[in-house]
All heavy atoms as TSV, in Angstrom:
chain	resi	resn	atom	element	x	y	z
A	1	MET	N	N	-2.307	-53.670	-74.615
A	1	MET	CA	C	-1.113	-53.577	-73.839
A	1	MET	C	C	-0.064	-52.670	-74.556
A	1	MET	O	O	0.225	-52.883	-75.776
A	1	MET	CB	C	-0.528	-54.944	-73.537
A	1	MET	CG	C	0.749	-54.875	-72.812
A	1	MET	SD	S	1.436	-56.475	-72.395
A	1	MET	CE	C	2.356	-56.745	-73.827
A	2	ASP	N	N	0.446	-51.657	-73.923
A	2	ASP	CA	C	1.486	-50.896	-74.527
A	2	ASP	C	C	2.909	-51.374	-74.284
A	2	ASP	O	O	3.135	-51.992	-73.203
A	2	ASP	CB	C	1.449	-49.369	-74.023
A	2	ASP	CG	C	0.269	-48.558	-74.606
A	2	ASP	OD1	O	-0.425	-49.146	-75.575
A	2	ASP	OD2	O	0.051	-47.433	-74.188
A	3	LEU	N	N	3.689	-51.293	-75.204
A	3	LEU	CA	C	5.192	-51.723	-75.053
A	3	LEU	C	C	5.965	-50.473	-74.687
A	3	LEU	O	O	5.699	-49.348	-74.971
A	3	LEU	CB	C	5.571	-52.284	-76.442
A	3	LEU	CG	C	4.884	-53.525	-76.938
A	3	LEU	CD1	C	5.373	-53.884	-78.419
A	3	LEU	CD2	C	5.155	-54.692	-75.986
A	4	PRO	N	N	7.190	-50.656	-74.145
A	4	PRO	CA	C	7.965	-49.513	-73.746
A	4	PRO	C	C	8.475	-48.789	-75.038
A	4	PRO	O	O	8.761	-49.411	-76.046
A	4	PRO	CB	C	9.312	-50.283	-73.178
A	4	PRO	CG	C	8.834	-51.621	-72.769
A	4	PRO	CD	C	7.708	-52.024	-73.697
A	5	ARG	N	N	8.450	-47.462	-74.942
A	5	ARG	CA	C	8.694	-46.573	-76.035
A	5	ARG	C	C	9.928	-45.772	-75.767
A	5	ARG	O	O	10.202	-45.441	-74.628
A	5	ARG	CB	C	7.480	-45.591	-76.257
A	5	ARG	CG	C	6.270	-46.356	-76.665
A	5	ARG	CD	C	5.012	-45.366	-76.408
A	5	ARG	NE	N	5.029	-44.366	-77.284
A	5	ARG	CZ	C	3.946	-43.525	-77.444
A	5	ARG	NH1	N	2.797	-43.807	-76.703
A	5	ARG	NH2	N	4.020	-42.470	-78.091
A	6	ASN	N	N	10.542	-45.428	-76.834
A	6	ASN	CA	C	11.639	-44.444	-76.838
A	6	ASN	C	C	11.520	-43.616	-78.022
A	6	ASN	O	O	12.367	-43.540	-78.906
A	6	ASN	CB	C	12.959	-45.284	-76.786
A	6	ASN	CG	C	14.247	-44.268	-76.748
A	6	ASN	OD1	O	14.106	-43.320	-76.199
A	6	ASN	ND2	N	15.311	-44.751	-77.247
A	7	ASP	N	N	10.366	-42.885	-78.099
A	7	ASP	CA	C	10.098	-42.051	-79.312
A	7	ASP	C	C	11.165	-41.008	-79.518
A	7	ASP	O	O	11.599	-40.305	-78.618
A	7	ASP	CB	C	8.702	-41.448	-79.138
A	7	ASP	CG	C	7.539	-42.440	-79.159
A	7	ASP	OD1	O	7.757	-43.553	-79.734
A	7	ASP	OD2	O	6.498	-42.030	-78.924
A	8	GLU	N	N	11.491	-40.806	-80.730
A	8	GLU	CA	C	12.341	-39.716	-81.225
A	8	GLU	C	C	11.971	-39.272	-82.547
A	8	GLU	O	O	11.424	-40.040	-83.263
A	8	GLU	CB	C	13.796	-39.981	-81.105
A	8	GLU	CG	C	14.216	-41.200	-81.905
A	8	GLU	CD	C	15.695	-41.521	-81.785
A	8	GLU	OE1	O	16.446	-40.835	-81.147
A	8	GLU	OE2	O	16.083	-42.712	-82.111
A	9	GLN	N	N	12.328	-38.004	-82.909
A	9	GLN	CA	C	12.035	-37.514	-84.279
A	9	GLN	C	C	12.879	-38.211	-85.334
A	9	GLN	O	O	14.171	-38.056	-85.152
A	9	GLN	CB	C	12.210	-35.998	-84.313
A	9	GLN	CG	C	11.913	-35.414	-85.766
A	9	GLN	CD	C	10.440	-35.402	-86.106
A	9	GLN	OE1	O	9.644	-35.273	-85.198
A	9	GLN	NE2	N	10.141	-35.643	-87.383
A	10	ILE	N	N	12.276	-39.075	-86.233
A	10	ILE	CA	C	13.063	-39.780	-87.128
A	10	ILE	C	C	12.394	-39.659	-88.486
A	10	ILE	O	O	11.207	-39.339	-88.535
A	10	ILE	CB	C	13.325	-41.209	-86.732
A	10	ILE	CG1	C	12.007	-42.028	-86.609
A	10	ILE	CG2	C	14.216	-41.414	-85.483
A	10	ILE	CD1	C	12.180	-43.459	-86.417
A	11	SER	N	N	13.127	-40.091	-89.610
A	11	SER	CA	C	12.599	-40.157	-90.903
A	11	SER	C	C	12.633	-41.723	-91.184
A	11	SER	O	O	13.653	-42.265	-91.080
A	11	SER	CB	C	13.207	-39.382	-91.969
A	11	SER	OG	O	13.084	-38.030	-91.700
A	12	THR	N	N	11.473	-42.228	-91.693
A	12	THR	CA	C	11.378	-43.607	-91.976
A	12	THR	C	C	11.730	-43.875	-93.479
A	12	THR	O	O	11.695	-42.854	-94.354
A	12	THR	CB	C	10.038	-44.253	-91.672
A	12	THR	OG1	O	9.132	-43.581	-92.583
A	12	THR	CG2	C	9.688	-44.089	-90.253
A	13	GLY	N	N	12.073	-45.072	-93.810
A	13	GLY	CA	C	12.303	-45.436	-95.220
A	13	GLY	C	C	11.628	-46.899	-95.451
A	13	GLY	O	O	11.218	-47.601	-94.516
A	14	ALA	N	N	11.714	-47.384	-96.580
A	14	ALA	CA	C	11.227	-48.634	-96.982
A	14	ALA	C	C	11.882	-49.773	-96.003
A	14	ALA	O	O	13.089	-49.851	-96.040
A	14	ALA	CB	C	11.398	-48.976	-98.432
A	15	GLY	N	N	11.104	-50.499	-95.517
A	15	GLY	CA	C	11.613	-51.620	-94.643
A	15	GLY	C	C	11.743	-51.366	-93.198
A	15	GLY	O	O	12.038	-52.245	-92.369
A	16	ASP	N	N	11.583	-50.025	-92.869
A	16	ASP	CA	C	11.719	-49.709	-91.379
A	16	ASP	C	C	10.553	-50.327	-90.574
A	16	ASP	O	O	9.343	-50.312	-90.981
A	16	ASP	CB	C	11.674	-48.219	-91.193
A	16	ASP	CG	C	13.045	-47.568	-91.401
A	16	ASP	OD1	O	14.097	-48.345	-91.363
A	16	ASP	OD2	O	13.062	-46.391	-91.780
A	17	ILE	N	N	10.839	-50.918	-89.431
A	17	ILE	CA	C	9.866	-51.513	-88.532
A	17	ILE	C	C	9.830	-50.516	-87.338
A	17	ILE	O	O	10.753	-50.316	-86.639
A	17	ILE	CB	C	10.316	-52.892	-88.009
A	17	ILE	CG1	C	10.501	-53.787	-89.287
A	17	ILE	CG2	C	9.265	-53.424	-87.100
A	17	ILE	CD1	C	11.170	-55.125	-89.004
A	18	ILE	N	N	8.589	-49.998	-87.145
A	18	ILE	CA	C	8.433	-48.878	-86.095
A	18	ILE	C	C	7.349	-49.344	-85.134
A	18	ILE	O	O	6.258	-49.944	-85.453
A	18	ILE	CB	C	7.940	-47.654	-86.883
A	18	ILE	CG1	C	8.830	-47.220	-87.881
A	18	ILE	CG2	C	7.561	-46.495	-85.971
A	18	ILE	CD1	C	10.291	-46.729	-87.446
A	19	LEU	N	N	7.584	-48.951	-83.837
A	19	LEU	CA	C	6.590	-49.053	-82.817
A	19	LEU	C	C	5.740	-47.798	-82.854
A	19	LEU	O	O	6.338	-46.720	-82.670
A	19	LEU	CB	C	7.230	-49.285	-81.448
A	19	LEU	CG	C	6.216	-49.386	-80.241
A	19	LEU	CD1	C	5.182	-50.476	-80.450
A	19	LEU	CD2	C	7.003	-49.409	-78.971
A	20	TYR	N	N	4.487	-47.779	-83.087
A	20	TYR	CA	C	3.679	-46.741	-83.298
A	20	TYR	C	C	2.711	-46.532	-82.102
A	20	TYR	O	O	2.021	-47.560	-81.834
A	20	TYR	CB	C	2.891	-46.868	-84.563
A	20	TYR	CG	C	1.771	-45.688	-84.857
A	20	TYR	CD1	C	2.310	-44.554	-85.257
A	20	TYR	CD2	C	0.482	-45.893	-84.659
A	20	TYR	CE1	C	1.497	-43.468	-85.505
A	20	TYR	CE2	C	-0.340	-44.849	-84.866
A	20	TYR	CZ	C	0.100	-43.545	-85.351
A	20	TYR	OH	O	-0.759	-42.506	-85.542
A	21	GLN	N	N	2.838	-45.457	-81.414
A	21	GLN	CA	C	1.957	-45.151	-80.236
A	21	GLN	C	C	2.044	-46.240	-79.187
A	21	GLN	O	O	1.040	-46.441	-78.447
A	21	GLN	CB	C	0.479	-44.885	-80.577
A	21	GLN	CG	C	0.459	-43.684	-81.532
A	21	GLN	CD	C	-0.978	-43.299	-81.742
A	21	GLN	OE1	O	-1.961	-43.946	-81.607
A	21	GLN	NE2	N	-1.193	-42.036	-82.148
A	22	GLY	N	N	3.076	-47.030	-79.079
A	22	GLY	CA	C	3.417	-48.027	-78.103
A	22	GLY	C	C	2.529	-49.311	-78.197
A	22	GLY	O	O	2.771	-50.169	-77.403
A	23	ASN	N	N	1.639	-49.282	-79.165
A	23	ASN	CA	C	0.828	-50.629	-79.257
A	23	ASN	C	C	0.711	-51.222	-80.670
A	23	ASN	O	O	-0.068	-52.146	-80.863
A	23	ASN	CB	C	-0.547	-50.340	-78.680
A	23	ASN	CG	C	-1.295	-49.291	-79.332
A	23	ASN	OD1	O	-0.938	-48.848	-80.420
A	23	ASN	ND2	N	-2.328	-48.822	-78.722
A	24	SER	N	N	1.373	-50.671	-81.644
A	24	SER	CA	C	1.320	-51.202	-82.994
A	24	SER	C	C	2.631	-51.287	-83.625
A	24	SER	O	O	3.394	-50.311	-83.550
A	24	SER	CB	C	0.388	-50.295	-83.834
A	24	SER	OG	O	-0.968	-50.285	-83.432
A	25	LEU	N	N	2.979	-52.334	-84.316
A	25	LEU	CA	C	4.198	-52.440	-85.096
A	25	LEU	C	C	3.859	-52.135	-86.580
A	25	LEU	O	O	2.817	-52.686	-87.055
A	25	LEU	CB	C	4.809	-53.838	-85.094
A	25	LEU	CG	C	5.400	-54.195	-83.705
A	25	LEU	CD1	C	6.008	-55.526	-83.761
A	25	LEU	CD2	C	6.519	-53.242	-83.447
A	26	VAL	N	N	4.548	-51.295	-87.250
A	26	VAL	CA	C	4.248	-50.885	-88.535
A	26	VAL	C	C	5.489	-51.101	-89.403
A	26	VAL	O	O	6.627	-50.759	-88.951
A	26	VAL	CB	C	3.921	-49.332	-88.562
A	26	VAL	CG1	C	3.611	-48.853	-90.006
A	26	VAL	CG2	C	2.772	-49.070	-87.670
A	27	ILE	N	N	5.288	-51.737	-90.594
A	27	ILE	CA	C	6.498	-51.760	-91.500
A	27	ILE	C	C	6.229	-50.653	-92.651
A	27	ILE	O	O	5.229	-50.830	-93.332
A	27	ILE	CB	C	6.505	-53.186	-92.156
A	27	ILE	CG1	C	6.747	-54.222	-91.026
A	27	ILE	CG2	C	7.661	-53.333	-93.164
A	27	ILE	CD1	C	6.614	-55.681	-91.507
A	28	TYR	N	N	7.127	-49.876	-92.804
A	28	TYR	CA	C	7.003	-48.662	-93.670
A	28	TYR	C	C	7.433	-49.078	-95.138
A	28	TYR	O	O	8.456	-49.854	-95.193
A	28	TYR	CB	C	7.755	-47.516	-93.209
A	28	TYR	CG	C	6.973	-46.672	-92.221
A	28	TYR	CD1	C	6.852	-47.167	-90.891
A	28	TYR	CD2	C	6.247	-45.600	-92.638
A	28	TYR	CE1	C	6.120	-46.377	-90.037
A	28	TYR	CE2	C	5.414	-44.855	-91.717
A	28	TYR	CZ	C	5.391	-45.244	-90.441
A	28	TYR	OH	O	4.664	-44.629	-89.583
A	29	TYR	N	N	6.670	-48.583	-96.101
A	29	TYR	CA	C	7.121	-48.789	-97.490
A	29	TYR	C	C	7.453	-47.522	-98.156
A	29	TYR	O	O	7.955	-47.489	-99.312
A	29	TYR	CB	C	6.042	-49.574	-98.293
A	29	TYR	CG	C	4.720	-48.889	-98.330
A	29	TYR	CD1	C	4.431	-47.929	-99.406
A	29	TYR	CD2	C	3.722	-49.006	-97.360
A	29	TYR	CE1	C	3.185	-47.262	-99.405
A	29	TYR	CE2	C	2.503	-48.476	-97.418
A	29	TYR	CZ	C	2.260	-47.509	-98.467
A	29	TYR	OH	O	1.020	-46.930	-98.433
A	30	GLU	N	N	7.206	-46.341	-97.444
A	30	GLU	CA	C	7.564	-45.135	-98.029
A	30	GLU	C	C	8.210	-44.258	-96.860
A	30	GLU	O	O	8.220	-44.740	-95.706
A	30	GLU	CB	C	6.376	-44.176	-98.461
A	30	GLU	CG	C	5.708	-44.732	-99.704
A	30	GLU	CD	C	4.536	-43.906	-100.196
A	30	GLU	OE1	O	4.099	-43.028	-99.475
A	30	GLU	OE2	O	4.239	-43.989	-101.402
A	31	THR	N	N	8.646	-43.048	-97.113
A	31	THR	CA	C	9.285	-42.143	-96.054
A	31	THR	C	C	8.176	-41.513	-95.309
A	31	THR	O	O	7.115	-41.282	-95.881
A	31	THR	CB	C	10.262	-41.113	-96.740
A	31	THR	OG1	O	9.427	-40.333	-97.713
A	31	THR	CG2	C	11.307	-41.785	-97.543
A	32	ASN	N	N	8.477	-41.212	-94.013
A	32	ASN	CA	C	7.638	-40.452	-93.158
A	32	ASN	C	C	8.517	-39.910	-92.100
A	32	ASN	O	O	9.487	-40.572	-91.707
A	32	ASN	CB	C	6.552	-41.394	-92.618
A	32	ASN	CG	C	5.434	-40.663	-91.929
A	32	ASN	OD1	O	5.389	-39.382	-91.863
A	32	ASN	ND2	N	4.525	-41.388	-91.305
A	33	SER	N	N	8.201	-38.785	-91.516
A	33	SER	CA	C	8.837	-38.255	-90.331
A	33	SER	C	C	7.885	-37.952	-89.248
A	33	SER	O	O	6.773	-37.391	-89.422
A	33	SER	CB	C	9.479	-36.827	-90.828
A	33	SER	OG	O	10.527	-37.128	-91.748
A	34	TRP	N	N	8.231	-38.464	-87.999
A	34	TRP	CA	C	7.440	-38.271	-86.907
A	34	TRP	C	C	8.098	-38.766	-85.649
A	34	TRP	O	O	9.308	-39.176	-85.767
A	34	TRP	CB	C	6.092	-39.085	-87.099
A	34	TRP	CG	C	5.078	-38.697	-86.091
A	34	TRP	CD1	C	4.621	-39.385	-85.008
A	34	TRP	CD2	C	4.166	-37.457	-86.202
A	34	TRP	NE1	N	3.503	-38.669	-84.316
A	34	TRP	CE2	C	3.286	-37.513	-85.158
A	34	TRP	CE3	C	4.090	-36.491	-87.093
A	34	TRP	CZ2	C	2.317	-36.535	-84.976
A	34	TRP	CZ3	C	3.193	-35.503	-86.869
A	34	TRP	CH2	C	2.342	-35.583	-85.834
A	35	ASN	N	N	7.480	-38.664	-84.521
A	35	ASN	CA	C	8.193	-39.228	-83.268
A	35	ASN	C	C	7.730	-40.732	-83.124
A	35	ASN	O	O	6.667	-41.083	-82.946
A	35	ASN	CB	C	7.684	-38.494	-81.987
A	35	ASN	CG	C	8.214	-37.076	-82.022
A	35	ASN	OD1	O	9.302	-36.872	-82.278
A	35	ASN	ND2	N	7.390	-36.228	-81.544
A	36	PHE	N	N	8.822	-41.578	-83.465
A	36	PHE	CA	C	8.606	-42.951	-83.492
A	36	PHE	C	C	9.636	-43.764	-82.543
A	36	PHE	O	O	10.720	-43.101	-82.311
A	36	PHE	CB	C	8.737	-43.508	-84.871
A	36	PHE	CG	C	7.805	-43.093	-85.876
A	36	PHE	CD1	C	8.242	-42.464	-87.074
A	36	PHE	CD2	C	6.473	-43.323	-85.654
A	36	PHE	CE1	C	7.233	-42.004	-87.965
A	36	PHE	CE2	C	5.535	-42.860	-86.666
A	36	PHE	CZ	C	5.905	-42.340	-87.837
A	37	THR	N	N	9.459	-44.927	-82.263
A	37	THR	CA	C	10.498	-45.808	-81.628
A	37	THR	C	C	10.711	-46.899	-82.856
A	37	THR	O	O	9.910	-47.693	-83.167
A	37	THR	CB	C	9.930	-46.595	-80.514
A	37	THR	OG1	O	9.649	-45.549	-79.451
A	37	THR	CG2	C	10.934	-47.536	-79.921
A	38	ARG	N	N	12.090	-46.764	-83.299
A	38	ARG	CA	C	12.504	-47.647	-84.391
A	38	ARG	C	C	12.876	-49.052	-83.755
A	38	ARG	O	O	13.581	-49.051	-82.739
A	38	ARG	CB	C	13.707	-47.068	-85.044
A	38	ARG	CG	C	14.225	-47.946	-86.287
A	38	ARG	CD	C	15.423	-47.423	-86.926
A	38	ARG	NE	N	15.515	-45.962	-87.081
A	38	ARG	CZ	C	15.204	-45.313	-88.170
A	38	ARG	NH1	N	14.596	-45.960	-89.209
A	38	ARG	NH2	N	15.221	-43.968	-88.230
A	39	ILE	N	N	12.206	-50.075	-84.171
A	39	ILE	CA	C	12.355	-51.329	-83.743
A	39	ILE	C	C	13.452	-52.143	-84.626
A	39	ILE	O	O	14.376	-52.896	-84.100
A	39	ILE	CB	C	11.183	-52.299	-83.819
A	39	ILE	CG1	C	10.072	-51.598	-82.985
A	39	ILE	CG2	C	11.385	-53.701	-83.317
A	39	ILE	CD1	C	10.413	-51.495	-81.440
A	40	GLY	N	N	13.458	-51.925	-85.884
A	40	GLY	CA	C	14.477	-52.593	-86.720
A	40	GLY	C	C	14.226	-52.192	-88.200
A	40	GLY	O	O	13.572	-51.253	-88.442
A	41	LYS	N	N	14.945	-52.920	-89.124
A	41	LYS	CA	C	14.755	-52.666	-90.562
A	41	LYS	C	C	14.965	-53.959	-91.329
A	41	LYS	O	O	15.896	-54.706	-91.008
A	41	LYS	CB	C	15.861	-51.607	-90.956
A	41	LYS	CG	C	15.806	-51.299	-92.396
A	41	LYS	CD	C	16.693	-50.013	-92.681
A	41	LYS	CE	C	16.472	-49.572	-94.076
A	41	LYS	NZ	N	15.256	-48.829	-94.327
A	42	ASN	N	N	14.080	-54.060	-92.259
A	42	ASN	CA	C	14.243	-55.173	-93.250
A	42	ASN	C	C	15.066	-54.676	-94.388
A	42	ASN	O	O	14.685	-53.935	-95.165
A	42	ASN	CB	C	12.810	-55.554	-93.667
A	42	ASN	CG	C	12.901	-56.695	-94.659
A	42	ASN	OD1	O	13.896	-57.198	-94.967
A	42	ASN	ND2	N	11.652	-57.139	-95.075
A	43	GLU	N	N	16.322	-55.030	-94.412
A	43	GLU	CA	C	17.358	-54.518	-95.319
A	43	GLU	C	C	17.107	-55.062	-96.770
A	43	GLU	O	O	16.678	-56.168	-96.888
A	43	GLU	CB	C	18.815	-54.894	-94.831
A	43	GLU	CG	C	19.208	-54.281	-93.549
A	43	GLU	CD	C	19.530	-52.907	-93.562
A	43	GLU	OE1	O	19.665	-52.317	-94.737
A	43	GLU	OE2	O	19.584	-52.175	-92.557
A	44	GLY	N	N	17.486	-54.311	-97.790
A	44	GLY	CA	C	17.410	-54.803	-99.101
A	44	GLY	C	C	16.071	-54.960	-99.756
A	44	GLY	O	O	15.915	-55.787	-100.596
A	45	VAL	N	N	15.105	-54.211	-99.226
A	45	VAL	CA	C	13.813	-54.322	-99.859
A	45	VAL	C	C	13.360	-52.949	-100.222
A	45	VAL	O	O	13.651	-51.949	-99.585
A	45	VAL	CB	C	12.882	-54.991	-98.879
A	45	VAL	CG1	C	12.638	-54.160	-97.643
A	45	VAL	CG2	C	11.532	-55.294	-99.585
A	46	THR	N	N	12.627	-52.837	-101.296
A	46	THR	CA	C	12.008	-51.526	-101.828
A	46	THR	C	C	10.573	-51.435	-101.443
A	46	THR	O	O	9.955	-52.459	-101.066
A	46	THR	CB	C	12.230	-51.400	-103.443
A	46	THR	OG1	O	11.243	-52.311	-103.976
A	46	THR	CG2	C	13.576	-51.641	-103.888
A	47	GLY	N	N	10.137	-50.211	-101.508
A	47	GLY	CA	C	8.807	-50.002	-101.229
A	47	GLY	C	C	7.812	-50.806	-102.076
A	47	GLY	O	O	6.785	-51.323	-101.717
A	48	GLU	N	N	8.195	-50.787	-103.462
A	48	GLU	CA	C	7.418	-51.529	-104.322
A	48	GLU	C	C	7.340	-53.024	-104.044
A	48	GLU	O	O	6.347	-53.576	-104.172
A	48	GLU	CB	C	7.977	-51.253	-105.763
A	48	GLU	CG	C	7.093	-51.960	-106.893
A	48	GLU	CD	C	7.629	-51.524	-108.233
A	48	GLU	OE1	O	7.677	-50.303	-108.532
A	48	GLU	OE2	O	8.040	-52.481	-108.977
A	49	GLU	N	N	8.432	-53.583	-103.580
A	49	GLU	CA	C	8.516	-54.970	-103.278
A	49	GLU	C	C	7.602	-55.213	-101.991
A	49	GLU	O	O	6.884	-56.251	-101.974
A	49	GLU	CB	C	9.918	-55.486	-102.998
A	49	GLU	CG	C	10.842	-55.462	-104.142
A	49	GLU	CD	C	12.295	-55.698	-103.876
A	49	GLU	OE1	O	12.726	-55.225	-102.841
A	49	GLU	OE2	O	13.024	-56.306	-104.733
A	50	LEU	N	N	7.585	-54.271	-101.130
A	50	LEU	CA	C	6.767	-54.545	-99.914
A	50	LEU	C	C	5.266	-54.380	-100.254
A	50	LEU	O	O	4.495	-55.245	-99.865
A	50	LEU	CB	C	7.144	-53.498	-98.783
A	50	LEU	CG	C	8.463	-53.592	-98.072
A	50	LEU	CD1	C	8.793	-52.469	-97.285
A	50	LEU	CD2	C	8.385	-54.871	-97.258
A	51	LEU	N	N	4.918	-53.378	-101.091
A	51	LEU	CA	C	3.602	-53.407	-101.492
A	51	LEU	C	C	3.173	-54.667	-102.263
A	51	LEU	O	O	1.976	-55.030	-102.047
A	51	LEU	CB	C	3.331	-52.061	-102.378
A	51	LEU	CG	C	3.322	-50.832	-101.591
A	51	LEU	CD1	C	3.277	-49.573	-102.659
A	51	LEU	CD2	C	2.220	-50.683	-100.652
A	52	ASP	N	N	3.925	-55.109	-103.144
A	52	ASP	CA	C	3.631	-56.406	-103.852
A	52	ASP	C	C	3.420	-57.549	-102.889
A	52	ASP	O	O	2.518	-58.314	-103.011
A	52	ASP	CB	C	4.647	-56.733	-104.912
A	52	ASP	CG	C	4.665	-55.855	-106.070
A	52	ASP	OD1	O	3.703	-55.070	-106.349
A	52	ASP	OD2	O	5.716	-55.875	-106.812
A	53	ALA	N	N	4.346	-57.584	-101.849
A	53	ALA	CA	C	4.226	-58.786	-100.961
A	53	ALA	C	C	3.078	-58.681	-100.019
A	53	ALA	O	O	2.428	-59.641	-99.622
A	53	ALA	CB	C	5.545	-58.821	-100.106
A	54	PHE	N	N	2.693	-57.545	-99.567
A	54	PHE	CA	C	1.595	-57.205	-98.664
A	54	PHE	C	C	0.234	-57.293	-99.375
A	54	PHE	O	O	-0.782	-57.635	-98.690
A	54	PHE	CB	C	1.708	-55.942	-97.931
A	54	PHE	CG	C	2.966	-55.908	-96.931
A	54	PHE	CD1	C	3.427	-54.753	-96.545
A	54	PHE	CD2	C	3.488	-57.070	-96.563
A	54	PHE	CE1	C	4.521	-54.636	-95.693
A	54	PHE	CE2	C	4.569	-57.104	-95.541
A	54	PHE	CZ	C	5.099	-55.745	-95.267
A	55	GLY	N	N	0.117	-56.987	-100.647
A	55	GLY	CA	C	-1.075	-56.905	-101.248
A	55	GLY	C	C	-2.097	-55.850	-100.715
A	55	GLY	O	O	-1.646	-54.897	-100.072
A	56	SER	N	N	-3.330	-56.198	-100.803
A	56	SER	CA	C	-4.340	-55.232	-100.408
A	56	SER	C	C	-5.175	-55.665	-99.284
A	56	SER	O	O	-6.080	-54.899	-98.670
A	56	SER	CB	C	-5.280	-54.761	-101.528
A	56	SER	OG	O	-5.974	-56.006	-102.033
A	57	GLY	N	N	-4.972	-56.816	-98.678
A	57	GLY	CA	C	-5.752	-57.355	-97.618
A	57	GLY	C	C	-4.981	-57.300	-96.282
A	57	GLY	O	O	-4.003	-56.771	-96.196
A	58	ASP	N	N	-5.530	-58.067	-95.300
A	58	ASP	CA	C	-4.780	-58.241	-94.013
A	58	ASP	C	C	-3.573	-59.024	-94.276
A	58	ASP	O	O	-3.474	-59.859	-95.112
A	58	ASP	CB	C	-5.675	-58.979	-92.953
A	58	ASP	CG	C	-6.865	-58.203	-92.610
A	58	ASP	OD1	O	-6.858	-56.989	-92.777
A	58	ASP	OD2	O	-7.814	-58.812	-92.036
A	59	VAL	N	N	-2.498	-58.735	-93.369
A	59	VAL	CA	C	-1.180	-59.418	-93.518
A	59	VAL	C	C	-0.813	-59.977	-92.148
A	59	VAL	O	O	-0.974	-59.290	-91.148
A	59	VAL	CB	C	-0.118	-58.379	-93.997
A	59	VAL	CG1	C	1.202	-58.965	-93.945
A	59	VAL	CG2	C	-0.484	-57.838	-95.389
A	60	THR	N	N	-0.240	-61.062	-92.164
A	60	THR	CA	C	0.331	-61.636	-90.919
A	60	THR	C	C	1.882	-61.672	-91.138
A	60	THR	O	O	2.326	-62.238	-92.152
A	60	THR	CB	C	-0.117	-63.096	-90.624
A	60	THR	OG1	O	-1.603	-63.037	-90.464
A	60	THR	CG2	C	0.528	-63.700	-89.330
A	61	VAL	N	N	2.548	-61.058	-90.154
A	61	VAL	CA	C	4.047	-61.033	-90.281
A	61	VAL	C	C	4.648	-61.778	-89.042
A	61	VAL	O	O	4.176	-61.534	-87.961
A	61	VAL	CB	C	4.559	-59.609	-90.312
A	61	VAL	CG1	C	6.074	-59.488	-90.342
A	61	VAL	CG2	C	3.970	-58.825	-91.461
A	62	THR	N	N	5.653	-62.625	-89.248
A	62	THR	CA	C	6.278	-63.253	-88.262
A	62	THR	C	C	7.771	-62.741	-88.030
A	62	THR	O	O	8.437	-62.694	-89.047
A	62	THR	CB	C	6.374	-64.800	-88.488
A	62	THR	OG1	O	4.955	-65.228	-88.584
A	62	THR	CG2	C	6.982	-65.554	-87.280
A	63	PHE	N	N	8.103	-62.280	-86.875
A	63	PHE	CA	C	9.474	-61.871	-86.718
A	63	PHE	C	C	10.271	-62.853	-85.924
A	63	PHE	O	O	9.768	-63.657	-85.023
A	63	PHE	CB	C	9.435	-60.618	-85.797
A	63	PHE	CG	C	8.842	-59.367	-86.325
A	63	PHE	CD1	C	7.546	-59.036	-86.072
A	63	PHE	CD2	C	9.472	-58.595	-87.203
A	63	PHE	CE1	C	6.971	-57.965	-86.669
A	63	PHE	CE2	C	8.940	-57.424	-87.764
A	63	PHE	CZ	C	7.619	-57.195	-87.490
A	64	SER	N	N	11.490	-63.079	-86.308
A	64	SER	CA	C	12.345	-64.078	-85.597
A	64	SER	C	C	13.807	-63.562	-85.606
A	64	SER	O	O	14.101	-62.697	-86.418
A	64	SER	CB	C	12.342	-65.449	-86.376
A	64	SER	OG	O	12.925	-65.301	-87.709
A	65	LEU	N	N	14.564	-63.963	-84.601
A	65	LEU	CA	C	16.080	-63.699	-84.525
A	65	LEU	C	C	16.850	-64.870	-84.928
A	65	LEU	O	O	16.587	-66.061	-84.655
A	65	LEU	CB	C	16.300	-63.364	-83.075
A	65	LEU	CG	C	15.583	-62.091	-82.446
A	65	LEU	CD1	C	15.880	-61.988	-80.981
A	65	LEU	CD2	C	16.131	-60.881	-83.161
A	66	GLU	N	N	17.906	-64.576	-85.655
A	66	GLU	CA	C	18.777	-65.648	-86.035
A	66	GLU	C	C	20.160	-65.516	-85.356
A	66	GLU	O	O	20.586	-64.540	-84.956
A	66	GLU	CB	C	19.048	-65.517	-87.543
A	66	GLU	CG	C	17.834	-65.869	-88.338
A	66	GLU	CD	C	18.062	-65.824	-89.808
A	66	GLU	OE1	O	19.262	-65.868	-90.274
A	66	GLU	OE2	O	17.094	-65.959	-90.522
């Protein structure tokens, strides 16, 4: 199932949460430029911290609103 998209040319950074091709959520740990829909950002985290937290296997991420 695809989600609604609002793709625009952006540059990502560590912690950016992106909707990729309408059907995948991606958390970036490095910079990248492409047509994406930005969903949100995990503030105050570095790319190295994200790589350490995610490790090398599958990852389950839970999103919540406060």
